[in-house]
N, C-alpha and C positions, 0 to 999 in steps of 0.2 A: 496552335498555341504557343507561347514563349515561355520557356523554362528558364528563368532567371536565376540559374546556378542554385537551385533548390528553394529559394525564397518563395517564389510563387506557388510551388507545388512541392510540399514536404509532407509525407503520410503522418509523421507524428504530430503535425499542426493541423492537417486537412481532417483527420479521423476525429476531431472535436465534434463534428456534426452528429456523430454517432456516439462516442463515450461521454460527452458533456451532457447530453440529452439523458442518457441512461443513469449517469451520476445524479442529475438533478431529480430525477423520479426517485431513486434510491432514498435520498435525503429529504425530500419533500412530499413525496407520494402523489405529486402533481403529474400526470400523465399527457398533459396537453402537448408538450414539445414532441414527444414519441408519436402521437397521432397527426399532429401538424407536418412533422418534418420527415414521416416514415419514407416517402416516395424519394426524397432527396437523400436518404440514407443508403438506400437501395442504390441509387445511381452512383453514389461515390464508392460504394463497395466493388459495384461492377467495373467502375473506372480503374480502381487499383488492380483488379483481375485483368484488365485489358492492357495493362503494363508489366504485368508479371510474366516471367519466363520459368516454367513448370513450378509455378506458384511462388516463386522467389521475386520479391520486389526489391529494386536496386537504386532508386533514386531518391533525392532529398538531401536534408541537411545532416542526418544522423544524430548522434549524441552530441548536440551543439554545446559547445563550452565545456567540453570535457578537459582535464588537465593532463596534458601531454607535453612532449618536448618543445612544442612550438606555442607561439601565442594563441590565445584562445579563439575558437571560430569553429570551422568544420571539425566533424568527428575525427580525432587522432588515433584513439585507442581501440575503436570498435568499428567493424566493417559497417558502413552505411546500409547494406543488404540486410544485415542482422536485424538492425533496430525497425527497419521498414518493414521486413517480412513478419517480425514479432507483432508489430502494431496491426498489420493486415490480419493477422490471425485473431488477434484481440477483436478487432472490428467484427469479423464474421461470427465469432462466439457471442459477442454481445448484440449483434442484430438477430442472431437466432433467438435470443432470450426476449428481444422486443417483439419479434414475429409470433413468438409463443403467446406473450401477453396479449397482444392484440388479436389472437386468433387466427393468425395467417398460418395455418399448419402446414402447407406445402412450402412456403418460404422459409419457415422454421426447420424443415427437414433438408432443405437445400443449404441452408447456412450452416447448419450443424456438420453436415457433410463436407462442405468447403472447409470450415475451421479444421477438421480432422485431416483432410488433405494438405492443407497449408502446414500443419504441425509436423507431419510426416515428413514433408518435403524440407521443413526448417531443420529437423534433426539429422537428415541425410546429409545437407549442405554444411552445417556447422558443428556438429557434435563429433569429438573425438572421444570414442568410448575407452580407449587405451589410457588416457589421460584424465579423463573426466571433466573435460573443460570445453567449452563452446568457443569457437573461432580463436581469437587472441587470448582468451582466458580472462579479459579485462572484467572489472566489477560489473559494469553493465551488460556484458555479454554473458556472464554467469547469472546475474539477477533477473533480466527478463524473463527467460524460459522457465525459471523456478516459480515466479509469480503467475505466469499464464498457464502453468499446468502441463507444460511442454517436456518435462523432465519426467522420466518413468521412477516409479517408486524406487525400485532397486539402484537406479543411478543418484537419487536425490542427496544421500549423504555425502557422497564423493564430490557433487557440484557445490554443495553448500561449504564442505571442508576447503575446497579450491578457492572459493570466493573469500572466505574468512582468512585463509592463509595469505592471499594477495593483500588484504587490507593491513593485516598485522605486519607482514614484511614490509610495509611502508610506513611503520610507526604509527598506525592506526589513521592513515591519511585516506581522504576520498579522493577519487579519481572521476567518479561518473559526472556526467553534465547534466544539461537541463532535461533531457529525455529519460536518462538512466537512473538519476539519483532517486526518484519516486519509487522505481522498482528495486533499487537497493535497500532502501529502507523496509519495504514490503517484505523482501526475500529474507533478510536478517530477522525482522520480527515475527514472520511466519516459521522460521525454523527455531525459534525460541532462543534467538541471539541479540535480544535488544540489548545486553550488555555490549555487544560490539558497537552498536548504533551510539551508545552512550560514551563510550571510549573516542570515538570518532569525533564526538561534537563537544566532549568537556576538555577542550584545548584550544589555545589560540596561536600555537607555535607554527602550524601547517594551514595553507588555505582552508578556509571554512568560514562559519559564522563568528566565532571567536577572533580569528584572524581579521575578518573585516572590522570588528570592533575595535581592535588593537590598532588598526591604521586609522581610525578616525571616523568610519562610516557611520551614519546616523540613520541610515535607511537600507535596505538589502539592496546589494549591488549585483550587476549582471554577471560579473566575473567572480569566482571563489576568492580570487587574491585581492579584491577591491580595487583593482587596475585602474587608474584616473582615466584613462583613455577610452573606458567603457562606460555604459550607462550606470549612474550612481542611485537610481531609483527603479529598480527592476525586480518583479517579484518570481521571476521564472525559477529560481532556486529555492522557493519557500516550502518545498513539498514536507518538510519536517513536521508541519503543523498537524498533518495527518497521523504521524506518529505520536506527537504529544497527546492527542485526544485519545486515538483508538488504543494505542499500546501502553504508553507511559501511565496515563491517568485510567485508560481503560474503558473510554466511552465510545461504543461503536454500533453502528446501525446494523440491522439484520436484512440481508437481502431478501429474506423470505417475507418480510413484513416492512415494506418501506414506508418512509415518513416517519420512522421511530415508533409505529405501532407496537412494536416490540423492540426493546433495547438489549443490546449485548454489553455487559459491564464486566471487563476482565483486566483489572489492574496488573501492571507488570513492574514490581519496584526494580531498580536497578542502581549499581554503584553505591554512592554513599548518601543517596537522595533520602531525605528523611519524611518527604510528604509530596504530594502532587494533588491538584484538584482541577476540575473542569466542568463546565455547564454548557448547554444548548438549549435554545428555545424552540423546541419541536411544534408541530402543529396541535399537539395535545397539551403543551405546557412545557415548563422549564424542567430539563433533566439535570441534576447534580450528582456529582462523584467526587469525594475527597478521601484519599487515604493518607495515614501517617504510620510511621512505626518508630518505636523506642525499644532498643534492643531486639528481643525477639517477638515482642508485642505488635500486632499490627490491628489497626482499627480502620474499617471502611464504612463511610457514611454515603448513603445513597437516598436519592429522591426520584421516585418515578411519578410521572403525571397521571391525572384521571384518564381514563380509557386507553391507557397504555399498560403493557406489562413488562417485565424483564427477566433475563437470566443472569446471575451473577457467579462468577467464578472468585472462589477465595484461596490464596496461596496458603496451604495449611501443614501444619506438622502432625496434629491429630484432629480427625474430623469430628471426634466426640467432644473436643473442647470449643467447637464453635459456638459463640453466643450471638443473640440479637437483643440490643437493649438489656444486656445482662441476664438474659434467660437462654436456655438451651435453644439453638436455633431451630430445631425440628419441631418446637412447640411454640414458636412464635406467630402471632397472627399474621396473615398474609404471606407467610413463608413456607415453602415446601422444598424438602431435600429431593434432589434429583439423582445425584451419583457422586461417587468419588473417582477422580481422574488421578492423573500422574502427577501428585503432589498438589492437588487442587480438589476442593470440595464445590459442587454445583448446587445453586439453589434456584427455583423459580419463586418470583415474588410478584404481588400485586400492587396497584398503586398505592403509594405512600412514602413516608420517610423512615429509613432503617439506620441503625447503627450495629455493625458486625464487628465481632472482636475474635481475635484467634492467636496462637502462637505461629509465628511466620517461620518457614523452612530456609529462606534464603540467607 
């Protein structure tokens, strides 16, 4: 086999055979790709294992087009082995879930064990427990283990803090590339720091989306700085769409009920944004979410299609003040109070359209 500098064989791209099929299943409920390509998925995971040394995979392009001291291309700020091994671990964990779904219990046990072993090797290789950083401490190096569950609970606050510190030390500038940027967004949102995502993207002075627009781009470019020598129509840095839907607007898929059989609605107002809305045409019908705020008043409009249900999180000051269609929410038809969380009230809702109102705490 010819290894063309990583272009022919990079784990971050090749792993689409596993990760894209699993994502397709989560969003549509269609398991045909899982069943049709399961054998190929196993072969690919075995192939990565054959190239690993002590569960560490070291080949590929790495965090392609990250922002470093050199022109964009091969990873500059994050070791290739870190991204490749993290993806290898993600593959094993995803294939364990796929095997479980398909009833292949022996395979599921093997892949679960493999993911655990890869994770342990990853932490031995890259984690500096004294500093709370992975490898170089780059945005990608910190974000990937957070998202993939490789950081132990006691170390998570320090790893998140180091990640935020790096971003803020650069004036809220992104450095993560094609591979790492998606994990950067997920790590920040998962840590309750969507405010940092907003700060990174609500500016046009540093390379990013606003910077591309300021330089005259009319489509998403391959390089963060819209360098004219690179592709001017390239979607590889477009992962913020996931944050727009799942975190900002709050419309997310429930992995336990693929295809939006059950919807997770958890809006996260940030910055000075007054409103956000999103919709998705699910197999059961259109899901709609819109929130708006005026002062301390927060309104959330939700539409849940037939044969689907939802869990709704509301940012609240006082759970007793939550209303639905101007009635106390706990007495509204189709609405059931579940619990009070950390600054949130959680409700289970049946199919229908709802208008929740509350006093926001943000």
